[in-house]
ROBA-180426 format. One record per residue: residue number from 1; residue in one letter; chain; x, y, z of N, C-alpha, C in turn. Coordinates in Angstrom, 3 decimals. Atoms other than C-alpha are relative to their C-alpha. Example, Ala and Ser with C-alpha at 12.3 -4.5 7.8 and 13.67 -1.06 7.14 Angstrom:
2
1;A;A;0.890;-1.190;0.000;12.300;-4.500;7.800;0.900;1.200;0.000
2;S;A;-0.820;-1.190;-0.060;13.670;-1.060;7.140;-0.770;1.090;0.730
***
This chain:
114
1;A;A;0.667;-1.195;-0.168;20.365;9.018;4.161;0.425;1.021;-1.003
2;G;A;-0.558;-0.760;0.988;22.460;10.715;1.655;-0.168;-0.237;-1.365
3;G;A;0.361;0.294;1.335;21.804;8.786;-1.428;-1.442;0.021;-0.458
4;A;A;1.021;-0.089;0.678;19.026;8.645;-3.951;-0.962;-1.123;0.718
5;A;A;0.888;0.931;-0.335;15.628;7.133;-2.686;-0.139;-1.162;-0.868
6;E;A;0.447;1.169;1.008;14.864;3.563;-3.900;-1.460;0.025;-0.510
7;P;A;1.197;-0.051;0.666;12.174;3.157;-6.388;-1.161;-0.350;0.788
8;Q;A;0.917;0.466;-0.854;8.926;2.932;-5.041;-0.775;-1.656;-0.796
9;K;A;0.508;1.259;0.528;7.593;-0.712;-5.339;-1.224;-0.128;-0.575
10;P;A;1.114;-0.087;0.740;4.953;-1.662;-7.673;-1.249;-0.518;0.948
11;K;A;1.211;0.263;-0.707;1.262;-1.616;-6.158;-0.394;-1.298;-0.770
12;T;A;0.733;0.943;0.463;-0.307;-5.077;-6.591;-1.297;0.243;-0.656
13;A;A;1.448;-0.027;0.747;-3.488;-5.757;-8.914;-0.839;-0.027;1.459
14;Y;A;0.870;-0.088;-1.118;-5.066;-6.556;-5.440;-0.198;1.148;0.886
15;A;A;0.316;-1.469;-0.595;-4.254;-3.421;-3.748;-0.665;1.129;-0.673
16;R;A;0.558;-1.037;0.922;-5.155;-1.505;-6.640;-1.872;0.086;0.155
17;Y;A;1.499;0.294;-0.256;-8.631;-3.213;-6.459;-0.649;0.542;1.137
18;I;A;0.629;-0.351;-1.189;-9.287;-2.956;-2.810;-0.003;1.445;0.125
19;E;A;0.157;-1.298;-0.221;-8.465;0.801;-2.895;-1.148;0.648;-0.712
20;D;A;1.037;-0.257;1.065;-10.917;1.474;-5.956;-1.469;-0.352;0.973
21;A;A;1.239;0.485;-0.673;-13.564;-0.941;-4.016;-0.174;0.778;1.199
22;R;A;0.452;-0.654;-1.379;-13.305;1.077;-0.539;-0.437;1.253;-0.577
23;A;A;0.534;-1.301;0.264;-13.777;4.144;-2.143;-1.371;0.083;-0.403
24;R;A;1.601;0.247;0.647;-16.855;2.943;-4.357;-1.015;-0.376;1.507
25;I;A;0.858;0.446;-0.903;-18.142;1.240;-0.999;-0.220;1.129;1.083
26;K;A;0.009;-1.141;-0.959;-17.520;4.198;1.335;-1.198;0.946;-0.562
27;G;A;1.319;-0.812;0.459;-19.677;6.261;-1.091;-1.183;-0.562;-0.143
28;E;A;1.464;0.534;0.031;-22.704;3.942;-1.128;-0.253;-0.373;1.397
29;S;A;0.257;0.336;-1.668;-22.400;3.351;2.769;0.987;0.668;0.598
30;P;A;-0.755;-0.798;-0.511;-20.768;6.271;4.183;0.231;-0.371;1.573
31;S;A;-0.036;0.096;-1.470;-21.498;5.123;7.951;0.668;-1.390;0.141
32;A;A;-0.720;1.318;-0.015;-19.889;1.694;7.180;1.197;0.132;0.756
33;S;A;-1.124;-0.089;-0.539;-16.916;0.972;9.543;1.270;-0.340;-0.951
34;P;A;-0.936;0.284;0.946;-13.512;0.752;8.113;0.310;-1.765;-0.133
35;S;A;0.144;1.140;0.061;-13.725;-2.921;8.833;-0.904;-0.777;-0.743
36;D;A;1.162;0.269;0.846;-16.849;-3.505;7.201;0.540;0.217;-1.470
37;V;A;-0.306;-0.416;1.338;-15.593;-1.621;4.138;0.867;-0.959;-0.258
38;H;A;-1.033;0.804;0.507;-12.660;-3.776;3.887;-0.489;-1.572;-0.171
39;S;A;0.638;1.549;-0.069;-14.689;-7.155;4.510;-0.435;0.049;-1.504
40;L;A;1.024;-0.204;1.496;-17.096;-5.859;1.442;1.179;-0.023;-0.972
41;A;A;-0.770;-0.250;1.287;-14.112;-4.954;-0.698;0.949;-1.582;-0.244
42;L;A;-0.700;1.066;0.144;-12.246;-8.314;0.043;-0.855;-0.972;-0.763
43;A;A;1.153;0.943;0.738;-15.530;-10.307;-0.769;-0.212;0.222;-1.651
44;A;A;0.523;-0.378;1.341;-15.901;-8.291;-3.955;1.154;-0.282;-0.952
45;W;A;-1.182;0.292;0.723;-12.211;-9.097;-4.891;-0.034;-1.383;-0.263
46;K;A;0.106;1.493;0.177;-12.717;-12.851;-4.342;-1.169;-0.243;-1.148
47;A;A;1.330;0.091;0.776;-16.206;-12.637;-6.292;0.366;0.279;-1.705
48;A;A;-0.177;-0.329;1.259;-14.540;-10.806;-9.148;0.650;-0.903;-1.077
49;G;A;-0.847;0.966;0.943;-13.806;-12.691;-12.508;1.088;0.780;-0.611
50;K;A;-1.436;-0.235;0.715;-10.734;-12.479;-14.804;-0.260;1.250;-0.696
51;E;A;0.422;-1.062;0.652;-12.468;-9.765;-16.920;0.238;1.399;0.807
52;E;A;-0.085;-1.045;-0.934;-13.108;-7.490;-13.828;1.302;0.328;0.496
53;K;A;-1.352;-0.076;-0.491;-9.668;-8.259;-12.693;1.296;0.597;-0.908
54;A;A;-0.953;-0.401;0.845;-7.829;-7.494;-15.926;0.607;1.308;-0.035
55;P;A;-0.543;-1.114;-0.283;-7.412;-4.085;-15.711;1.008;0.675;1.127
56;Y;A;-0.777;-0.043;-1.127;-5.900;-4.214;-12.330;1.590;-0.767;-0.139
57;D;A;-1.243;0.841;0.022;-3.388;-6.925;-13.371;0.899;0.672;-1.081
58;A;A;-0.607;-0.937;0.960;-2.494;-4.749;-16.510;0.624;1.181;0.582
59;A;A;-0.682;-1.181;-0.599;-1.699;-1.750;-14.304;1.359;-0.562;0.800
60;F;A;-1.244;0.542;-0.815;0.461;-3.995;-11.924;1.403;-0.241;-0.908
61;T;A;-1.377;0.572;1.022;2.590;-5.426;-14.950;0.669;1.270;-0.675
62;A;A;-0.529;-1.226;0.577;3.122;-1.968;-16.254;0.681;0.659;1.032
63;D;A;-0.651;-0.717;-1.177;4.012;-0.608;-12.732;1.420;-0.741;0.149
64;K;A;-1.181;0.653;-0.521;6.431;-3.484;-11.963;0.953;0.223;-1.215
65;A;A;-1.010;-0.412;0.722;8.067;-2.776;-15.224;0.893;1.421;-0.014
66;R;A;-0.482;-1.422;-0.590;8.301;0.704;-14.254;0.950;-0.212;1.081
67;Y;A;-0.705;0.384;-1.410;9.870;-0.595;-10.851;1.278;-0.763;-0.547
68;E;A;-1.165;0.512;0.097;12.205;-2.837;-12.316;1.135;0.738;-0.977
69;K;A;-0.593;-0.989;1.034;13.488;-0.280;-15.192;0.741;1.171;1.151
70;E;A;-0.684;-1.055;-0.987;14.165;2.317;-12.147;1.034;-0.476;0.754
71;C;A;-1.275;0.535;-0.685;16.074;-0.279;-10.251;1.128;-0.043;-0.875
72;A;A;-0.893;0.397;0.724;18.005;-1.181;-12.879;0.999;1.298;-0.346
73;E;A;-0.763;-1.477;0.075;18.912;2.659;-13.656;0.804;0.295;1.221
74;A;A;-0.527;-0.244;-1.021;19.704;2.876;-10.122;1.248;-0.946;0.378
75;G;A;-0.879;1.164;-0.167;21.984;-0.203;-10.219;-0.227;-0.577;1.374
76;I;A;0.597;0.773;-1.017;19.800;-1.853;-7.594;-0.657;-1.379;-0.197
77;E;A;0.891;0.992;0.094;18.408;-5.238;-7.263;-1.348;0.240;0.566
78;P;A;1.610;-0.266;-0.373;14.471;-5.222;-7.134;-0.066;-0.963;1.174
79;A;A;0.556;0.485;-1.084;12.937;-6.404;-4.007;-0.720;-1.133;-0.319
80;K;A;0.725;1.313;0.078;11.540;-10.075;-3.930;-1.173;0.329;0.937
81;R;A;1.281;0.019;-0.846;8.117;-10.407;-2.739;0.224;-1.006;1.188
82;G;A;-0.011;0.890;-0.849;7.690;-12.140;0.641;1.048;0.640;1.206
83;R;A;-0.802;-0.158;-1.396;9.700;-11.925;4.093;1.362;0.694;-0.504
84;K;A;-1.126;-0.340;0.273;12.645;-9.891;4.182;1.014;-0.709;0.351
85;S;A;-1.112;0.911;-0.633;16.095;-11.512;4.606;0.303;0.179;1.439
86;G;A;-0.230;-0.018;-1.492;16.782;-12.423;8.006;-1.280;0.128;0.840
87;D;A;1.162;-0.501;-0.697;13.247;-11.666;9.153;-0.760;-1.493;0.152
88;G;A;0.522;1.314;-0.337;12.356;-15.062;10.660;0.226;-1.184;-0.813
89;D;A;-0.572;1.118;1.069;14.099;-17.363;8.039;-0.127;-1.157;0.705
90;A;A;0.067;1.280;-0.613;14.305;-20.114;10.589;-1.178;-0.156;0.658
91;A;A;1.191;0.242;-0.634;11.225;-21.764;11.552;-0.067;-0.413;1.562
92;P;A;-0.218;0.392;-1.306;10.692;-22.000;15.337;0.002;-1.859;0.111
93;P;A;0.115;1.215;-0.133;11.383;-25.422;16.570;-1.427;-0.657;0.608
94;Q;A;1.362;0.288;-0.306;8.103;-27.695;16.779;0.329;-1.139;0.894
95;Q;A;0.058;1.186;-1.126;7.336;-29.918;19.835;-0.860;-0.959;-0.748
96;P;A;1.065;1.261;0.242;5.748;-33.374;19.310;-1.126;0.281;1.031
97;P;A;1.242;0.299;-1.196;2.255;-33.872;20.423;0.153;-0.788;1.282
98;V;A;-0.102;0.636;-1.091;2.006;-34.668;23.943;-1.273;-0.953;0.384
99;S;A;1.101;0.982;-0.141;-1.410;-36.252;24.190;-0.417;-1.096;-0.860
100;N;A;0.556;1.114;1.161;-1.403;-38.361;21.320;0.756;-1.348;0.398
101;G;A;-0.801;1.249;-0.059;1.009;-41.014;22.829;0.998;-0.187;-1.095
102;P;A;-1.089;0.507;0.920;3.634;-42.974;20.817;-0.347;0.218;-1.313
103;A;A;0.439;-0.444;1.409;1.330;-42.871;17.708;0.097;1.114;-0.603
104;G;A;-0.115;-1.306;0.390;1.231;-39.273;17.757;1.305;0.338;-0.421
105;Q;A;-1.163;-0.592;0.276;4.762;-38.715;17.992;0.546;-0.537;-0.943
106;A;A;-0.511;0.442;1.465;5.434;-41.233;15.270;-0.424;0.713;-1.111
107;A;A;0.597;-0.974;1.087;3.133;-39.166;13.127;0.916;1.165;-0.229
108;F;A;-0.580;-1.131;0.157;4.893;-36.131;13.974;1.788;-0.170;-0.582
109;A;A;-1.314;0.434;0.501;8.520;-37.803;13.449;-0.006;-0.066;-1.689
110;L;A;0.369;0.137;1.302;7.145;-38.620;9.857;-0.526;1.317;-0.786
111;D;A;0.038;-1.393;0.504;6.084;-35.075;9.218;1.151;0.673;-0.134
112;Q;A;-0.957;-0.492;-0.002;9.162;-33.778;10.220;1.129;-0.531;-1.090
113;A;A;-0.876;0.651;0.850;11.175;-36.140;7.824;-0.323;0.633;-1.356
114;K;A;0.156;-0.680;1.304;9.390;-34.543;4.854;0.812;0.886;-0.405
***
């Protein structure tokens, strides 16, 4: 509460693209629902080629460098992507299939051994 705030994490290329696409889509279709706008933005991201994504990738790379520099200056470890430590680290135990009989249970046991 009393210390300096942690540096703001970098915004991913995907998040930057979606933000821009939402604004564009809302301008083109003001009556579109938020769900429809997001669906259209997601479809546009999936269809976008490397050239279209390149400026967003470059902005993420620059923002990531800024974040890592600010973390180093603050003497803290940059946060890793993915789950937070201790946030569901252990997978819940799986139950073998009941309806498949001995063959299904044997396949389950082989899957668990991997």
